[in-house]
PAKOL-96114 format. One record per residue (C-alpha): residue in three letters; x negated, y negated, z negated. Coordinates in Angstrom, 1 decimal, always signed. Last residue first. Layout:
PAKOL-96114
<nulo: ala; east: X; north: Y; up: Z>
...
This chain:
PAKOL-96114
<nulo: unk; east: +1.7; north: +34.3; up: -11.1>
<nulo: unk; east: +5.2; north: +33.3; up: -10.1>
<nulo: unk; east: +4.6; north: +29.8; up: -11.3>
<nulo: unk; east: +1.6; north: +29.3; up: -9.0>
<nulo: unk; east: +3.3; north: +30.7; up: -5.9>
<nulo: unk; east: +6.3; north: +28.4; up: -6.4>
<nulo: unk; east: +4.1; north: +25.4; up: -6.9>
<nulo: unk; east: +2.1; north: +26.0; up: -3.7>
<nulo: unk; east: +5.4; north: +26.4; up: -1.8>
<nulo: unk; east: +6.8; north: +23.1; up: -3.1>
<nulo: unk; east: +3.5; north: +21.4; up: -2.3>
<nulo: unk; east: +3.5; north: +22.7; up: +1.3>
<nulo: unk; east: +7.1; north: +21.6; up: +1.7>
<nulo: unk; east: +6.3; north: +18.0; up: +0.7>
<nulo: unk; east: +3.4; north: +18.0; up: +3.1>
<nulo: unk; east: +5.5; north: +19.5; up: +5.9>
<nulo: unk; east: +8.4; north: +17.0; up: +5.3>
<nulo: unk; east: +5.9; north: +14.1; up: +5.6>
<nulo: unk; east: +4.6; north: +12.2; up: +2.6>
<nulo: unk; east: +4.3; north: +8.3; up: +2.5>
<nulo: unk; east: +7.7; north: +7.0; up: +1.4>
<nulo: unk; east: +7.7; north: +3.2; up: +1.4>
<nulo: unk; east: +7.8; north: +0.6; up: -1.4>
<nulo: unk; east: +7.4; north: -3.2; up: -1.1>
<nulo: unk; east: +10.4; north: -3.5; up: -3.3>
<nulo: unk; east: +12.1; north: -6.1; up: -1.0>
<nulo: unk; east: +10.8; north: -5.0; up: +2.4>
<nulo: unk; east: +10.5; north: -1.2; up: +2.2>
<nulo: unk; east: +13.4; north: -0.8; up: -0.3>
<nulo: unk; east: +15.7; north: -2.9; up: +1.9>
<nulo: unk; east: +14.6; north: -1.2; up: +5.1>
<nulo: unk; east: +15.2; north: +2.3; up: +3.8>
<nulo: unk; east: +18.1; north: +3.2; up: +5.9>
<nulo: unk; east: +18.8; north: +6.6; up: +4.4>
<nulo: unk; east: +19.9; north: +10.0; up: +5.7>
<nulo: unk; east: +23.1; north: +11.9; up: +5.2>
<nulo: unk; east: +24.8; north: +14.3; up: +7.6>
<nulo: unk; east: +27.6; north: +16.8; up: +7.9>
<nulo: unk; east: +29.0; north: +16.7; up: +4.3>
<nulo: unk; east: +29.2; north: +19.8; up: +2.2>
<nulo: unk; east: +32.3; north: +19.9; up: -0.1>
<nulo: unk; east: +33.4; north: +23.5; up: +0.8>
<nulo: unk; east: +30.6; north: +25.6; up: +2.2>
<nulo: unk; east: +30.5; north: +26.4; up: +5.9>
<nulo: unk; east: +30.5; north: +30.1; up: +6.8>
<nulo: unk; east: +27.3; north: +32.1; up: +7.0>
<nulo: unk; east: +24.1; north: +31.9; up: +9.0>
<nulo: unk; east: +21.5; north: +34.3; up: +7.5>
<nulo: unk; east: +18.0; north: +33.8; up: +6.2>
<nulo: unk; east: +14.9; north: +35.9; up: +5.6>
<nulo: unk; east: +12.0; north: +33.5; up: +6.0>
<nulo: unk; east: +9.0; north: +34.4; up: +8.1>
<nulo: unk; east: +5.7; north: +33.5; up: +6.4>
<nulo: unk; east: +2.8; north: +31.4; up: +7.6>
<nulo: unk; east: +3.4; north: +29.1; up: +4.6>
<nulo: unk; east: +3.1; north: +25.7; up: +6.2>
<nulo: unk; east: +4.9; north: +26.6; up: +9.5>
<nulo: unk; east: +7.5; north: +28.9; up: +8.0>
<nulo: unk; east: +8.5; north: +26.2; up: +5.5>
<nulo: unk; east: +8.7; north: +23.6; up: +8.3>
<nulo: unk; east: +10.9; north: +25.9; up: +10.3>
<nulo: unk; east: +13.2; north: +26.4; up: +7.4>
<nulo: unk; east: +13.5; north: +22.6; up: +7.0>
<nulo: unk; east: +14.2; north: +22.3; up: +10.7>
<nulo: unk; east: +17.0; north: +24.9; up: +10.3>
<nulo: unk; east: +18.5; north: +23.0; up: +7.5>
<nulo: unk; east: +18.5; north: +19.8; up: +9.5>
<nulo: unk; east: +16.1; north: +16.9; up: +8.9>
<nulo: unk; east: +17.1; north: +13.2; up: +8.7>
<nulo: unk; east: +14.5; north: +10.5; up: +8.6>
<nulo: unk; east: +14.7; north: +7.2; up: +6.6>
<nulo: unk; east: +12.3; north: +8.6; up: +4.1>
<nulo: unk; east: +14.6; north: +8.1; up: +1.1>
<nulo: unk; east: +15.2; north: +5.7; up: -1.8>
<nulo: unk; east: +18.3; north: +3.5; up: -1.2>
<nulo: unk; east: +18.2; north: +0.3; up: -3.4>
<nulo: unk; east: +20.8; north: -1.4; up: -5.7>
<nulo: unk; east: +20.4; north: -4.5; up: -7.7>
<nulo: unk; east: +21.8; north: -5.9; up: -11.0>
<nulo: unk; east: +20.3; north: -8.8; up: -12.8>
<nulo: unk; east: +20.0; north: -10.8; up: -9.5>
<nulo: unk; east: +17.1; north: -11.6; up: -7.2>
<nulo: unk; east: +14.6; north: -9.5; up: -9.2>
<nulo: unk; east: +11.0; north: -10.7; up: -9.5>
<nulo: unk; east: +11.2; north: -11.0; up: -13.3>
<nulo: unk; east: +7.8; north: -9.2; up: -13.9>
<nulo: unk; east: +9.5; north: -6.5; up: -16.0>
<nulo: unk; east: +12.3; north: -6.2; up: -13.4>
<nulo: unk; east: +10.0; north: -5.7; up: -10.4>
<nulo: unk; east: +7.7; north: -3.5; up: -12.5>
<nulo: unk; east: +10.6; north: -1.1; up: -13.1>
<nulo: unk; east: +11.4; north: -0.9; up: -9.4>
<nulo: unk; east: +7.8; north: -0.2; up: -8.5>
<nulo: unk; east: +7.6; north: +2.5; up: -11.2>
<nulo: unk; east: +10.9; north: +4.1; up: -10.1>
<nulo: unk; east: +9.7; north: +4.1; up: -6.4>
<nulo: unk; east: +6.5; north: +5.9; up: -7.5>
<nulo: unk; east: +8.6; north: +8.8; up: -8.8>
<nulo: unk; east: +10.4; north: +9.0; up: -5.4>
<nulo: unk; east: +7.1; north: +9.2; up: -3.5>
<nulo: unk; east: +5.9; north: +11.9; up: -6.0>
<nulo: unk; east: +9.2; north: +13.8; up: -5.5>
<nulo: unk; east: +8.6; north: +14.1; up: -1.8>
<nulo: unk; east: +11.8; north: +12.9; up: +0.1>
<nulo: unk; east: +14.1; north: +15.0; up: +2.1>
<nulo: unk; east: +16.8; north: +13.1; up: +4.0>
<nulo: unk; east: +19.6; north: +15.5; up: +4.9>
<nulo: unk; east: +21.2; north: +17.1; up: +8.0>
<nulo: unk; east: +23.7; north: +20.0; up: +8.0>
<nulo: unk; east: +23.3; north: +22.7; up: +10.6>
<nulo: unk; east: +24.6; north: +22.7; up: +14.2>
<nulo: unk; east: +21.2; north: +22.3; up: +15.9>
<nulo: unk; east: +21.3; north: +18.6; up: +16.8>
<nulo: unk; east: +24.3; north: +17.8; up: +14.6>
<nulo: unk; east: +28.1; north: +18.1; up: +15.1>
<nulo: unk; east: +28.4; north: +20.9; up: +12.6>
<nulo: unk; east: +28.8; north: +24.5; up: +13.9>
<nulo: unk; east: +25.9; north: +26.2; up: +12.3>
<nulo: unk; east: +27.5; north: +26.7; up: +8.9>
<nulo: unk; east: +26.1; north: +27.4; up: +5.4>
<nulo: unk; east: +22.6; north: +28.8; up: +5.8>
<nulo: unk; east: +22.4; north: +31.6; up: +3.2>
<nulo: unk; east: +18.9; north: +32.4; up: +2.1>
<nulo: unk; east: +18.1; north: +36.1; up: +1.5>
<nulo: unk; east: +17.2; north: +38.5; up: -1.3>
<nulo: unk; east: +16.1; north: +36.0; up: -3.9>
<nulo: unk; east: +13.1; north: +36.4; up: -6.1>
<nulo: unk; east: +11.0; north: +37.8; up: -3.3>
<nulo: unk; east: +8.4; north: +34.9; up: -3.0>
<nulo: unk; east: +10.0; north: +33.8; up: +0.3>
<nulo: unk; east: +13.5; north: +33.8; up: -1.2>
<nulo: unk; east: +12.3; north: +31.8; up: -4.2>
<nulo: unk; east: +10.6; north: +29.3; up: -1.9>
<nulo: unk; east: +13.8; north: +28.8; up: +0.2>
<nulo: unk; east: +16.1; north: +28.6; up: -2.8>
<nulo: unk; east: +13.7; north: +26.1; up: -4.4>
<nulo: unk; east: +14.1; north: +23.9; up: -1.2>
<nulo: unk; east: +17.8; north: +24.2; up: -0.6>
<nulo: unk; east: +19.1; north: +23.0; up: -4.0>
<nulo: unk; east: +21.5; north: +24.6; up: -6.5>
<nulo: unk; east: +18.9; north: +27.2; up: -7.6>
<nulo: unk; east: +20.2; north: +30.3; up: -9.3>
<nulo: unk; east: +19.2; north: +30.3; up: -12.9>
<nulo: unk; east: +17.5; north: +27.3; up: -14.4>
<nulo: unk; east: +15.6; north: +25.4; up: -11.7>
<nulo: unk; east: +12.0; north: +24.5; up: -12.4>
<nulo: unk; east: +10.8; north: +21.9; up: -9.9>
<nulo: unk; east: +7.2; north: +20.9; up: -10.2>
<nulo: unk; east: +4.4; north: +20.2; up: -12.6>
<nulo: unk; east: +0.7; north: +21.2; up: -12.8>
<nulo: unk; east: +0.5; north: +21.9; up: -9.1>
<nulo: unk; east: -2.2; north: +19.2; up: -8.9>
<nulo: unk; east: -0.4; north: +17.9; up: -5.7>
<nulo: unk; east: +2.7; north: +17.2; up: -7.9>
<nulo: unk; east: +5.7; north: +19.2; up: -6.5>
<nulo: unk; east: +8.0; north: +19.2; up: -3.6>
<nulo: unk; east: +11.6; north: +18.1; up: -3.1>
<nulo: unk; east: +13.9; north: +15.2; up: -3.7>
<nulo: unk; east: +17.0; north: +14.9; up: -1.5>
<nulo: unk; east: +18.5; north: +11.3; up: -1.2>
<nulo: unk; east: +18.1; north: +8.7; up: -3.8>
<nulo: unk; east: +20.3; north: +5.8; up: -4.8>
<nulo: unk; east: +18.1; north: +3.8; up: -7.2>
<nulo: unk; east: +20.2; north: +1.6; up: -9.5>
<nulo: unk; east: +18.3; north: -1.4; up: -10.7>
<nulo: unk; east: +19.1; north: -3.2; up: -14.0>
<nulo: unk; east: +18.3; north: -6.4; up: -15.8>
<nulo: unk; east: +20.0; north: -6.9; up: -19.2>
<nulo: unk; east: +19.5; north: -10.3; up: -20.8>
<nulo: unk; east: +22.3; north: -11.8; up: -18.6>
<nulo: unk; east: +24.8; north: -9.7; up: -20.4>
<nulo: unk; east: +28.4; north: -10.2; up: -19.2>
<nulo: unk; east: +27.9; north: -9.4; up: -15.6>
<nulo: unk; east: +25.1; north: -6.9; up: -16.4>
<nulo: unk; east: +27.6; north: -4.8; up: -18.3>
<nulo: unk; east: +30.0; north: -4.6; up: -15.4>
<nulo: unk; east: +27.2; north: -3.6; up: -13.0>
<nulo: unk; east: +26.0; north: -0.9; up: -15.4>
<nulo: unk; east: +29.5; north: +0.5; up: -15.8>
<nulo: unk; east: +30.1; north: +0.4; up: -12.1>
<nulo: unk; east: +26.8; north: +2.2; up: -11.3>
<nulo: unk; east: +27.7; north: +4.9; up: -13.9>
<nulo: unk; east: +31.2; north: +5.3; up: -12.5>
<nulo: unk; east: +29.7; north: +6.0; up: -9.0>
<nulo: unk; east: +27.1; north: +8.4; up: -10.4>
<nulo: unk; east: +29.7; north: +10.1; up: -12.7>
<nulo: unk; east: +32.0; north: +10.5; up: -9.6>
<nulo: unk; east: +29.4; north: +12.4; up: -7.8>
<nulo: unk; east: +29.1; north: +14.9; up: -10.7>
<nulo: unk; east: +33.0; north: +15.0; up: -10.9>
<nulo: unk; east: +33.0; north: +16.1; up: -7.3>
<nulo: unk; east: +33.8; north: +14.9; up: -3.8>
<nulo: unk; east: +33.7; north: +11.2; up: -4.8>
<nulo: unk; east: +35.9; north: +8.7; up: -3.1>
<nulo: unk; east: +33.7; north: +6.7; up: -0.9>
<nulo: unk; east: +31.2; north: +3.9; up: -1.7>
<nulo: unk; east: +31.2; north: +1.7; up: +1.4>
<nulo: unk; east: +27.9; north: +1.2; up: +3.3>
<nulo: unk; east: +26.2; north: -2.0; up: +2.3>
<nulo: unk; east: +23.2; north: -0.1; up: +0.8>
<nulo: unk; east: +22.5; north: +1.2; up: +4.3>
<nulo: unk; east: +23.1; north: +4.7; up: +5.6>
<nulo: unk; east: +21.3; north: +5.8; up: +8.8>
<nulo: unk; east: +23.7; north: +6.7; up: +10.1>
<nulo: unk; east: +27.3; north: +5.4; up: +10.2>
<nulo: unk; east: +30.7; north: +6.4; up: +8.7>
<nulo: unk; east: +29.1; north: +7.8; up: +5.5>
<nulo: unk; east: +30.2; north: +11.2; up: +4.4>
<nulo: unk; east: +30.2; north: +10.6; up: +0.7>
<nulo: unk; east: +28.4; north: +7.3; up: +0.0>
<nulo: unk; east: +28.1; north: +7.8; up: -3.8>
<nulo: unk; east: +26.4; north: +11.2; up: -3.1>
<nulo: unk; east: +23.4; north: +9.1; up: -2.1>
<nulo: unk; east: +22.4; north: +9.3; up: -5.8>
<nulo: unk; east: +21.8; north: +7.2; up: -8.9>
<nulo: unk; east: +19.0; north: +7.5; up: -11.5>
<nulo: unk; east: +19.4; north: +4.1; up: -13.3>
<nulo: unk; east: +16.5; north: +1.8; up: -14.0>
<nulo: unk; east: +17.0; north: -0.5; up: -17.0>
<nulo: unk; east: +15.0; north: -3.5; up: -18.1>
<nulo: unk; east: +15.5; north: -5.4; up: -21.4>
<nulo: unk; east: +15.6; north: -9.1; up: -22.5>
<nulo: unk; east: +16.7; north: -9.5; up: -26.1>
<nulo: unk; east: +18.1; north: -6.4; up: -27.8>
<nulo: unk; east: +21.6; north: -5.5; up: -28.9>
<nulo: unk; east: +22.7; north: -4.9; up: -25.3>
<nulo: unk; east: +19.9; north: -2.3; up: -25.0>
<nulo: unk; east: +21.6; north: -0.3; up: -27.7>
<nulo: unk; east: +25.0; north: -0.5; up: -26.1>
<nulo: unk; east: +23.5; north: +0.4; up: -22.7>
<nulo: unk; east: +22.0; north: +3.6; up: -24.3>
<nulo: unk; east: +25.4; north: +4.7; up: -25.8>
<nulo: unk; east: +27.3; north: +3.9; up: -22.6>
<nulo: unk; east: +24.8; north: +6.0; up: -20.5>
<nulo: unk; east: +25.2; north: +8.9; up: -23.0>
<nulo: unk; east: +29.0; north: +8.9; up: -22.7>
<nulo: unk; east: +29.0; north: +8.7; up: -18.9>
<nulo: unk; east: +26.7; north: +11.6; up: -17.9>
<nulo: unk; east: +27.2; north: +14.0; up: -20.8>
<nulo: unk; east: +30.9; north: +13.3; up: -21.6>
<nulo: unk; east: +32.0; north: +13.0; up: -18.0>
<nulo: unk; east: +30.0; north: +16.1; up: -17.0>
<nulo: unk; east: +31.3; north: +18.3; up: -19.9>
<nulo: unk; east: +34.8; north: +17.0; up: -19.1>
<nulo: unk; east: +34.5; north: +18.1; up: -15.5>
<nulo: unk; east: +33.6; north: +21.7; up: -16.2>
<nulo: unk; east: +34.4; north: +23.8; up: -13.1>
<nulo: unk; east: +34.0; north: +20.9; up: -10.6>
<nulo: unk; east: +30.9; north: +19.8; up: -12.4>
<nulo: unk; east: +29.5; north: +23.3; up: -12.2>
<nulo: unk; east: +29.6; north: +23.2; up: -8.4>
<nulo: unk; east: +27.9; north: +19.8; up: -8.2>
<nulo: unk; east: +25.1; north: +20.7; up: -10.6>
<nulo: unk; east: +23.5; north: +17.5; up: -12.1>
<nulo: unk; east: +24.0; north: +17.2; up: -15.8>
<nulo: unk; east: +22.4; north: +13.9; up: -16.9>
<nulo: unk; east: +19.2; north: +12.4; up: -18.4>
<nulo: unk; east: +17.5; north: +10.4; up: -15.7>
<nulo: unk; east: +17.5; north: +6.9; up: -17.3>
<nulo: unk; east: +14.4; north: +4.8; up: -16.9>
<nulo: unk; east: +14.4; north: +2.4; up: -19.9>
<nulo: unk; east: +12.3; north: -0.7; up: -20.4>
<nulo: unk; east: +10.7; north: -2.9; up: -23.0>
<nulo: unk; east: +10.8; north: -0.4; up: -26.0>
<nulo: unk; east: +9.3; north: -2.3; up: -29.0>
<nulo: unk; east: +12.2; north: -1.6; up: -31.3>
<nulo: unk; east: +11.4; north: +2.1; up: -31.4>
<nulo: unk; east: +12.6; north: +3.2; up: -34.8>
<nulo: unk; east: +15.9; north: +1.3; up: -34.6>
<nulo: unk; east: +16.2; north: +2.5; up: -31.0>
<nulo: unk; east: +15.9; north: +6.2; up: -32.1>
<nulo: unk; east: +18.4; north: +5.7; up: -34.9>
<nulo: unk; east: +21.1; north: +4.3; up: -32.6>
<nulo: unk; east: +20.6; north: +7.3; up: -30.2>
<nulo: unk; east: +20.7; north: +9.7; up: -33.1>
<nulo: unk; east: +24.0; north: +8.2; up: -34.3>
<nulo: unk; east: +25.4; north: +8.5; up: -30.8>
<nulo: unk; east: +24.9; north: +12.2; up: -30.5>
<nulo: unk; east: +25.6; north: +12.7; up: -26.8>
<nulo: unk; east: +22.0; north: +11.7; up: -26.3>
<nulo: unk; east: +20.9; north: +15.1; up: -27.5>
<nulo: unk; east: +17.4; north: +14.4; up: -28.9>
<nulo: unk; east: +14.1; north: +16.2; up: -28.6>
<nulo: unk; east: +11.6; north: +13.4; up: -29.1>
<nulo: unk; east: +8.4; north: +13.2; up: -27.1>
<nulo: unk; east: +5.5; north: +10.8; up: -27.1>
<nulo: unk; east: +3.6; north: +11.0; up: -23.9>
<nulo: unk; east: +0.4; north: +13.2; up: -24.0>
<nulo: unk; east: -2.6; north: +11.7; up: -22.1>
<nulo: unk; east: -5.2; north: +13.2; up: -19.9>
<nulo: unk; east: -3.0; north: +12.2; up: -16.9>
<nulo: unk; east: -2.7; north: +15.5; up: -14.9>
<nulo: unk; east: -3.3; north: +18.0; up: -17.7>
<nulo: unk; east: -1.2; north: +15.9; up: -20.1>
<nulo: unk; east: +1.8; north: +16.0; up: -17.8>
<nulo: unk; east: +1.4; north: +19.7; up: -17.3>
<nulo: unk; east: +1.2; north: +20.4; up: -21.0>
<nulo: unk; east: +4.4; north: +18.2; up: -21.5>
<nulo: unk; east: +6.2; north: +20.4; up: -19.0>
<nulo: unk; east: +5.9; north: +23.2; up: -21.6>
<nulo: unk; east: +8.7; north: +21.5; up: -23.5>
<nulo: unk; east: +11.1; north: +23.0; up: -21.0>
<nulo: unk; east: +14.0; north: +21.7; up: -18.9>
<nulo: unk; east: +17.7; north: +22.1; up: -18.3>
<nulo: unk; east: +19.1; north: +22.0; up: -21.8>
<nulo: unk; east: +15.7; north: +20.7; up: -23.0>
<nulo: unk; east: +17.4; north: +17.9; up: -25.0>
<nulo: unk; east: +15.1; north: +15.3; up: -23.5>
<nulo: unk; east: +13.9; north: +11.9; up: -24.7>
<nulo: unk; east: +10.4; north: +10.9; up: -23.5>
<nulo: unk; east: +8.4; north: +8.0; up: -24.8>
<nulo: unk; east: +5.8; north: +6.5; up: -22.4>
<nulo: unk; east: +3.0; north: +4.0; up: -22.9>
<nulo: unk; east: +2.4; north: +2.4; up: -19.5>
<nulo: unk; east: -1.1; north: +2.3; up: -18.0>
<nulo: unk; east: -0.2; north: +2.8; up: -14.3>
<nulo: unk; east: -1.3; north: +6.5; up: -14.5>
<nulo: unk; east: +1.0; north: +6.8; up: -17.5>
<nulo: unk; east: +4.0; north: +5.5; up: -15.4>
<nulo: unk; east: +3.1; north: +7.8; up: -12.5>
<nulo: unk; east: +2.9; north: +10.9; up: -14.7>
<nulo: unk; east: +6.2; north: +9.9; up: -16.5>
<nulo: unk; east: +7.8; north: +9.6; up: -13.0>
<nulo: unk; east: +6.8; north: +13.1; up: -12.1>
<nulo: unk; east: +8.3; north: +14.4; up: -15.3>
<nulo: unk; east: +11.6; north: +12.6; up: -14.7>
<nulo: unk; east: +12.0; north: +13.8; up: -11.2>
<nulo: unk; east: +11.9; north: +17.5; up: -12.2>
<nulo: unk; east: +13.0; north: +17.3; up: -15.8>
<nulo: unk; east: +10.9; north: +16.7; up: -18.8>
<nulo: unk; east: +11.6; north: +13.0; up: -18.8>
<nulo: unk; east: +15.4; north: +13.4; up: -19.1>
<nulo: unk; east: +15.4; north: +10.0; up: -20.7>
<nulo: unk; east: +12.2; north: +7.9; up: -20.0>
<nulo: unk; east: +11.6; north: +5.2; up: -22.6>
<nulo: unk; east: +8.9; north: +2.7; up: -21.7>
<nulo: unk; east: +6.4; north: +1.1; up: -24.1>
<nulo: unk; east: +4.3; north: -1.7; up: -22.7>
């Protein structure tokens, strides 16, 4: 079966390509390399002994999207990662985010709507919940007004897919709302490659430890949490990648209960910023240079998943601990700095 992975050279995308190829799927990657590198293909091949097909396409160019689907009529499923993802940048450049994250989604869904039966996995996010009223967060928690254009594109993306599924019974879709991906493949052949200053905590920790950043800022220690710092649900990227494959198989094998479903993907455990730092110091044997600073605008206090639905319905469960995920992130950082 041929599966299209958009954004397949990115952090989560590349790990998902590996898991798909390990399961025997034929993979085609579309990526514009605006936030990734073609070198990732070498890592994928090193792990799986197989090179996926790769086409460098900007999905904002509708004619190229149409042409791609004409040439690849045998695509049976799409996993859609391609999107801009920096919260701060989305506030500064909202139109760029709406064009890139919404326009491209619409073009792909239009092409899938021309086909017979098709399966679509959407890379969504726990940002749709905002600061949820209760922890852990279930899929029934209300979707709150987005704090950023990036978050809004995930909410709007889900609504567009749901609306399309209502009028097209041939389209089967699952939105995976994931929490905080981290880590790297155990082979250390692929991992997270942030462009410029990292937006996420884990690469900022490892880059600080390796000497690339002077110090880590911990934004606020006066939140109503166990140690005053923000709490998030950190999931190993390989566990997350496997969830995409399990969700895709559910659709391909027609095991879905409806043609649009939503699942949380996390560990079900919340870890504070200070606990994450302690985990790093434990697995690396290094003291981290960090400083408590003022709260950052837009940060929510706490977000961690109730994964009951994914565990029971998908038959998927996160396996790796925070320490295991952190160790892989540190191994990867050390490798790429060599």
